[in-house]
N, C-alpha and C positions, 0 to 999 in steps of 0.2 A: 603941618596940615591945618588947613582952614576949613571950617565946617559950616554949612548952611542947613545942616540936617535937622529934622524935627525930633530925632532920637539919636541916642549914642550908637555908634557902630558896634555890631556884635563882635565877639572875640574872633570869629572866623574872618570877618571883614577887616579887623585890625591886623591880623596876621597877613592877609593879602596885601594890605596897604604897605606894611613894613617890607614885604618881599619885593614890591615893585619900585620902591623909592631908591634913587641913586643919589650920589653927591650932587648938591646944588639943584635938586629937583624940588618941585612943590606940587601939592595935591589939594584940590578943593572937593569936598563931599557935597553933593547936591541933595536937596530935600527928598528926592526920590531914590536915593541910593539903596541897594539891597544886594544880597547874594541870591542869584537866580537858581532855578531848579538844576542847572548844570554845575553849580558851585562856583560860578564866576561873579566877580564884583561888577555891578553896574551902577551908573549914576555918579560919575566923578569926572573931574578935569585934572589931567596930569600935564605939568609943564616940565620939560627936560632941557638941559643945556643944548645949545646949537651944535656943539661938537660931540654929543653923545651918539653912540652907534645905534642903529635901528633895532638891534636886539633887546634894548631896554624897554621898548614899547610893549605894553601888555595887550597883545592882539589875541583875540579869541574868535571863535566862529560866528558868534552872534553879531559881531561888528559889521558883518557883511550882509545883514538883513535890512540895511537901509536906515538904521537908527543912529549911526555914528557920524560925527563931524570932525574933520581934521583941518587945522589951519596951519599953513606952512608959510613962513616969512623968509624971503630971499633978498639978500643984499647984493647978490652977484648978478642980478638980471634974470634971465629966463630960467625956469624950472627944468628939471629933467624932462627929456622928450617923452618918456613913458607916462609921467604925471600929466603932462599937457594932453597926451592922447586920450586920457580918461575923460577930459573935459569936452572932447569933441562929441557932437551929436550927429544924428543922421544915419550914416551908413555903417555905424559901429557893428551892429549885429551881422550884417553881410560880410564885413571885413573879418570878423572873428570866425564866422562860418568858413570863409575861404581859407583862413589860416589853419583851422582844424582839418579841413580837407587836404591841404598840402602836407601837413604833418602825417596824416594817415597814409597818403600816397607814398611819401618818402620813406615811411617805415615798412612798407610791404617788402617781404623777403628778408627783413633784417630783425626778425623776432628773436629774442633771447631764449635760449634753452639751457638746460643743465649741462648739455654737451659743450657749451661755450666756456664753462668754468674750468 
């Protein structure tokens, strides 16, 4: 672990760091690192091997508040189509709304009940 922190990580932060590290990974603590009100570690950079499964990534709900940055390097050319779709702008909201409407329409009459069990 490399630290750019202005203070030592708390015991809780150290335990979190130990739990997310996998073989051949590295972590940098940023000066703003902390344990937030939800008990999640914030303010770090984690590098994992390219062959690691996605399950090793410490994803929490605050990562979707627009404050996270992911960098993906690809040596095989184009990224996954779903990742590329996220970069598209313009009609994304309309397309997602259309998708949700289709899911709702297709689900009509197929609701699950305890009688199905």
